[in-house]
C-alpha positions as CSV (number, residue, x, y, z in Angstrom):
1,M,0.0,0.0,0.0
2,N,1.0,3.6,-0.5
3,S,1.7,5.6,2.7
4,K,-0.6,8.5,3.2
5,T,0.7,12.0,4.0
6,I,-2.0,13.6,6.0
7,P,-1.3,17.2,7.3
8,A,-1.2,17.3,11.0
9,D,-3.9,20.0,11.1
10,A,-6.3,18.3,8.7
11,E,-9.8,17.3,9.5
12,I,-10.3,13.8,8.2
13,I,-13.6,12.9,6.6
14,D,-14.4,9.5,5.0
15,T,-17.8,9.8,3.3
16,Y,-19.1,11.6,0.2
17,D,-22.0,13.0,2.1
18,A,-19.5,14.8,4.4
19,L,-17.6,16.1,1.4
20,R,-20.8,17.4,-0.1
21,E,-21.6,19.3,3.1
22,F,-18.3,21.2,2.9
23,R,-18.9,21.8,-0.8
24,D,-22.4,23.2,-0.2
25,A,-21.2,25.3,2.6
26,F,-18.5,26.8,0.4
27,F,-21.0,27.5,-2.4
28,A,-23.3,29.2,0.2
29,A,-20.4,31.6,0.8
30,T,-20.0,30.7,4.5
31,M,-16.3,29.9,4.2
32,Y,-13.5,32.2,3.1
33,F,-11.1,29.4,2.3
34,L,-11.5,25.7,1.8
35,L,-8.7,23.3,1.1
36,I,-9.6,19.7,0.0
37,I,-6.8,17.1,-0.1
38,G,-7.2,13.5,-1.1
39,R,-5.7,10.9,-3.5
40,H,-6.5,11.0,-7.1
41,G,-9.6,9.3,-8.6
42,L,-12.1,10.0,-5.8
43,S,-14.3,12.3,-7.9
44,K,-13.4,15.3,-5.7
45,S,-13.1,17.5,-8.8
46,H,-16.3,16.4,-10.4
47,M,-18.3,17.1,-7.3
48,F,-17.1,20.8,-7.3
49,E,-17.0,21.3,-11.1
50,E,-20.7,20.3,-11.5
51,R,-21.7,23.1,-9.1
52,C,-19.8,25.7,-11.2
53,R,-22.1,25.3,-14.2
54,P,-24.1,28.5,-15.0
55,Y,-27.8,28.6,-14.3
56,H,-30.6,31.0,-15.4
57,D,-32.6,33.3,-13.2
58,R,-36.4,33.9,-13.6
59,D,-35.8,36.3,-16.4
60,G,-33.7,33.9,-18.4
61,N,-30.4,35.6,-17.6
62,E,-27.4,33.4,-17.3
63,I,-25.9,33.5,-13.8
64,N,-22.5,32.1,-12.9
65,V,-21.3,32.8,-9.3
66,A,-18.2,30.5,-9.4
67,H,-15.3,30.0,-11.7
68,Y,-13.6,26.6,-11.9
69,V,-9.9,26.5,-12.9
70,K,-8.6,23.0,-14.0
71,G,-5.0,22.0,-14.4
72,N,-1.5,23.3,-13.6
73,V,-2.3,27.0,-13.9
74,T,0.7,29.3,-13.6
75,P,0.7,32.1,-10.9
76,V,0.4,34.9,-13.5
77,E,-2.5,33.2,-15.2
78,A,-4.1,32.6,-11.8
79,Y,-3.8,36.3,-11.1
80,R,-5.4,37.1,-14.4
81,L,-8.3,34.8,-13.8
82,A,-8.8,36.1,-10.3
83,Y,-9.0,39.6,-11.7
84,E,-11.3,38.7,-14.6
85,H,-13.6,36.7,-12.3
86,R,-13.3,38.9,-9.2
87,N,-16.0,38.6,-6.6
88,K,-16.9,35.1,-7.8
89,L,-16.2,31.9,-5.9
90,L,-12.8,30.6,-7.2
91,I,-12.1,26.9,-7.3
92,F,-8.5,25.9,-8.3
93,D,-8.3,22.2,-9.1
94,D,-4.9,20.4,-9.3
95,A,-3.4,23.4,-7.5
96,E,0.0,21.8,-6.7
97,R,1.9,23.9,-9.3
98,L,0.3,27.1,-8.0
99,W,1.2,25.9,-4.4
100,A,4.8,25.3,-5.3
101,N,5.7,28.6,-6.9
102,P,6.6,31.5,-4.5
103,N,4.5,34.0,-6.6
104,G,1.6,31.5,-6.4
105,R,2.0,31.4,-2.6
106,F,2.0,35.3,-2.4
107,L,-1.2,35.3,-4.6
108,L,-2.9,32.7,-2.4
109,R,-2.1,34.5,0.8
110,D,-3.8,37.6,-0.7
111,L,-6.8,35.7,-1.9
112,T,-7.4,33.7,1.3
113,E,-7.4,36.6,3.8
114,N,-10.3,36.1,6.3
115,R,-12.1,39.3,5.5
116,P,-15.0,40.2,3.2
117,T,-12.9,42.3,0.8
118,K,-9.2,41.7,0.2
119,T,-6.6,43.4,-1.9
120,V,-4.7,41.2,-4.4
121,S,-1.4,42.4,-5.8
122,W,1.1,41.3,-8.4
123,R,4.4,42.4,-6.9
124,V,6.6,42.6,-10.0
125,D,6.2,44.2,-13.4
126,N,4.7,41.9,-16.0
127,K,4.5,42.9,-19.7
128,V,1.6,40.6,-20.5
129,L,-0.6,41.9,-17.7
130,A,0.3,45.5,-18.6
131,R,-0.5,44.9,-22.3
132,D,-3.9,43.5,-21.5
133,G,-4.8,46.3,-19.1
134,I,-4.8,44.2,-15.9
135,P,-3.8,46.3,-12.9
136,K,-1.0,45.3,-10.5
137,Q,-3.5,45.6,-7.7
138,F,-7.3,45.1,-7.3
139,D,-9.9,44.4,-4.6
140,T,-12.1,41.4,-4.6
141,T,-14.7,39.6,-2.4
142,S,-13.8,36.2,-3.9
143,R,-13.7,33.1,-1.7
144,V,-11.3,30.3,-2.6
145,C,-11.3,26.6,-2.7
146,L,-8.2,24.6,-3.6
147,I,-8.4,20.9,-4.5
148,M,-5.2,18.9,-4.3
149,N,-4.0,15.3,-4.4
150,R,-1.2,16.0,-1.9
151,F,-0.2,18.8,0.4
152,A,3.3,20.3,0.3
153,F,3.5,24.0,1.0
154,G,6.7,26.0,1.4
155,D,8.5,26.2,4.7
156,A,6.9,26.0,8.2
157,A,6.1,29.7,8.3
158,E,4.4,29.6,4.9
159,Y,2.5,26.5,5.9
160,D,1.2,28.1,9.1
161,A,0.2,31.3,7.2
162,I,-2.1,29.3,4.9
163,A,-3.3,26.3,7.0
164,D,-4.4,28.5,9.9
165,R,-6.8,30.6,7.8
166,G,-8.8,27.9,6.1
167,H,-10.7,24.7,6.6
168,L,-8.1,22.0,5.9
169,I,-10.0,18.8,4.9
170,Y,-8.4,15.4,4.1
171,F,-10.8,13.2,2.2
172,D,-10.1,9.5,2.8
173,P,-13.0,7.2,2.0
174,P,-12.6,3.5,2.5
175,P,-13.3,1.1,-0.4
176,A,-16.8,0.4,0.8
177,E,-17.7,4.1,0.6
178,V,-16.0,4.4,-2.9
179,H,-18.0,1.4,-4.0
180,R,-21.3,2.8,-2.6
181,N,-20.8,6.1,-4.3
182,S,-19.9,4.5,-7.7
183,A,-23.4,3.0,-7.8
184,S,-24.8,6.5,-8.3
185,W,-23.1,6.9,-11.7
186,Y,-21.7,3.5,-12.9
187,W,-23.5,1.4,-15.5
188,D,-22.0,-2.2,-15.7
189,Q,-23.9,-4.4,-13.1
190,E,-21.6,-7.4,-13.5
191,I,-18.4,-5.5,-13.0
192,H,-19.9,-3.6,-10.1
193,N,-21.0,-6.8,-8.4
194,Y,-17.6,-8.5,-9.0
195,I,-15.8,-5.6,-7.3
196,G,-18.2,-5.6,-4.4
197,Q,-17.7,-9.3,-3.9
198,H,-13.9,-8.8,-3.8
199,L,-13.9,-5.6,-1.9
200,N,-12.0,-7.2,1.0
201,L,-9.1,-7.9,-1.4
202,I,-8.9,-4.5,-3.0
203,D,-5.9,-2.4,-1.9
204,C,-7.6,0.5,-0.1
205,D,-5.2,3.0,-1.5
206,K,-5.9,2.0,-5.1
207,L,-9.7,1.7,-5.6
208,S,-11.1,4.8,-7.3
209,A,-13.7,5.9,-9.8
210,R,-11.2,5.1,-12.6
211,T,-11.1,1.4,-11.5
212,Y,-14.7,0.9,-12.7
213,V,-14.2,2.7,-15.9
214,K,-10.9,0.9,-16.8
215,A,-12.5,-2.5,-16.0
216,Y,-15.3,-1.7,-18.4
217,E,-12.8,-0.7,-21.1
218,R,-11.2,-4.2,-20.6
219,R,-14.5,-6.0,-21.1
220,Q,-14.2,-6.2,-24.9
221,K,-10.7,-7.6,-24.6
222,G,-12.1,-10.2,-22.2
223,D,-9.6,-10.0,-19.4
224,W,-11.3,-7.5,-17.0
225,Q,-11.4,-9.9,-14.1
226,E,-7.7,-10.7,-14.5
227,F,-6.9,-7.0,-14.9
228,L,-8.7,-6.1,-11.6
229,A,-6.9,-8.9,-9.7
230,R,-3.5,-8.0,-11.1
231,R,-3.9,-4.2,-10.7
232,Y,-6.0,-3.7,-7.6
233,F,-5.9,-6.8,-5.4
234,S,-3.7,-6.3,-2.3
235,Q,-0.5,-8.1,-1.7
236,A,-0.9,-8.0,2.1
237,A,-1.1,-11.4,3.7
238,E,-3.5,-10.2,6.4
239,Q,-6.0,-8.9,3.9
240,W,-6.0,-12.2,2.0
241,V,-6.5,-14.2,5.2
242,V,-9.5,-12.0,6.1
243,A,-11.0,-12.3,2.6
244,L,-10.6,-16.0,2.4
245,E,-11.9,-16.7,5.9
246,N,-15.1,-14.8,4.9
247,D,-15.5,-16.3,1.4
248,P,-18.1,-19.0,1.3
249,R,-16.6,-20.6,-1.8
250,Y,-13.8,-22.0,0.2
251,R,-15.3,-24.5,2.7
252,T,-12.3,-26.0,4.3
253,V,-9.1,-24.6,5.8
254,A,-7.1,-26.6,3.3
255,Q,-8.9,-24.9,0.4
256,K,-8.3,-21.5,1.9
257,V,-4.6,-22.1,2.5
258,E,-4.2,-23.5,-1.0
259,E,-5.8,-20.4,-2.5
260,F,-3.7,-18.2,-0.2
261,Q,-0.5,-19.7,-1.4
262,R,-1.6,-19.6,-5.1
263,R,-2.5,-15.9,-4.9
264,T,0.3,-14.5,-2.7
265,G,3.2,-17.0,-3.0
266,F,3.5,-17.0,0.8
267,Q,4.0,-20.1,2.9
268,R,1.3,-22.0,4.8
269,A,2.8,-20.8,8.1
270,T,2.2,-17.2,7.1
271,Y,-1.5,-17.9,6.7
272,Y,-1.8,-19.5,10.2
273,N,0.3,-16.9,11.9
274,A,-1.7,-14.0,10.3
275,K,-5.0,-15.7,11.2
276,R,-3.9,-16.2,14.8
277,Q,-3.0,-12.5,15.1
278,L,-6.1,-11.3,13.4
279,R,-8.3,-13.3,15.7
280,A,-6.5,-12.0,18.7
281,D,-7.1,-8.4,17.5
282,G,-10.7,-9.1,16.7
283,Q,-10.2,-8.3,13.0
284,L,-11.0,-11.6,11.4
285,E,-14.6,-10.8,10.4
286,T,-15.7,-8.2,7.8
287,T,-18.9,-6.5,7.1
288,R,-20.8,-7.9,4.1
289,V,-20.9,-5.4,1.2
290,P,-24.5,-4.7,-0.1
291,R,-25.3,-5.4,-3.8
292,Y,-26.4,-2.2,-5.4
293,V,-28.8,-2.0,-8.4
294,L,-27.4,0.3,-11.1
295,N,-29.7,2.6,-13.2
296,T,-27.2,4.5,-15.3
297,R,-26.9,3.8,-19.1
298,P,-23.5,3.1,-20.5
299,P,-21.7,5.8,-22.4
300,E,-22.1,5.8,-26.2
301,S,-18.9,5.1,-28.2
302,P,-18.0,8.2,-30.3
303,D,-18.4,8.2,-34.1
304,L,-14.8,9.0,-34.9
305,E,-15.4,9.7,-38.6
306,T,-18.2,12.2,-37.8
307,E,-16.0,13.9,-35.1
308,V,-13.1,14.2,-37.5
309,R,-15.3,15.7,-40.2
310,R,-16.8,18.2,-37.7
311,V,-13.3,19.3,-36.6
312,E,-12.1,19.7,-40.2
313,E,-15.2,21.8,-41.0
314,E,-14.6,24.0,-38.0
315,R,-11.0,24.5,-39.1
316,R,-12.1,25.3,-42.7
317,L,-14.6,27.9,-41.5
318,A,-12.0,29.5,-39.2
319,E,-9.6,29.8,-42.1
320,Q,-12.4,31.4,-44.2
321,R,-13.1,34.0,-41.5
322,A,-9.4,34.8,-41.1
323,E,-9.1,35.3,-44.9
324,Q,-12.2,37.5,-45.0
325,L,-10.8,39.6,-42.1
326,R,-7.4,39.9,-43.9
327,L,-9.1,41.1,-47.1
328,Q,-11.2,43.5,-45.2
329,E,-8.2,45.0,-43.5
330,E,-6.4,45.4,-46.8
331,E,-9.4,47.2,-48.3
332,E,-9.5,49.6,-45.3
333,E,-5.8,50.3,-45.7
334,E,-6.3,51.1,-49.4
335,E,-9.1,53.5,-48.6
336,D,-7.0,55.2,-46.0
337,E,-4.3,55.7,-48.6
């Protein structure tokens, strides 16, 4: 398993319902600064991104109170976006690059001040910002959410300056919670059932939303079960002992030991020693995972030829517009002469 680096000041939550509560509180503008940390593939980003979609008021006007920034945005681009979307809620996803840069840290310290209106500054001259008419300082009421896979922020003083002013949340759902949440959007019942039946064997640091999607992609190749076992089953002896002890397919101890040796390559004595210790610790039994009924339709495969033709048509029209604009500019220049 991968070791988890959990910030000492973090509040640990392990359910999607708890994460939604923090998300909804942020979108209700009750938090100046929210920092969500958790390993990749847990649908953290999707949960926030879907709330950033514009909506329409009673008069049909489009309203968008939040701006979602995806990817490794540079500090100067983040400053530009904060200015262009000032007073909106700002969500920076995959914010590690912004975190790591000193200018990014200065920017975040300005944006995450615990006050209704804050002054944001770009402390050095920048030709691009000057050319586009973006000031070196502006006021904003924006509140900020950062979504990250890991937390590594400057030195101790810089860490304290940021962590103390926000809600530092570490999202760490167990496999059973990831599996339960996947039932709300996944579509392949057989694969979902199989993962549920083997959840005791899944490495708890590997199961994610992408696990289900990749298994579906391997269905046509015909090796999705082998793929799941090879990629996601744990190599820990204790986890295999617990799973085999609770698997009704293996009726005798000899069958369980044989399967244990086949799957792990460990000796018989390892099985008995692990079982003895697990029983002493009261960890030999597991909770049975419910079987969920899925209601989502599978995604449609793209029509590649149609997509290519559409892109080519867009490119052709863009070239036509550019040529028309060039000719128009030439005519205007001739008239001026």
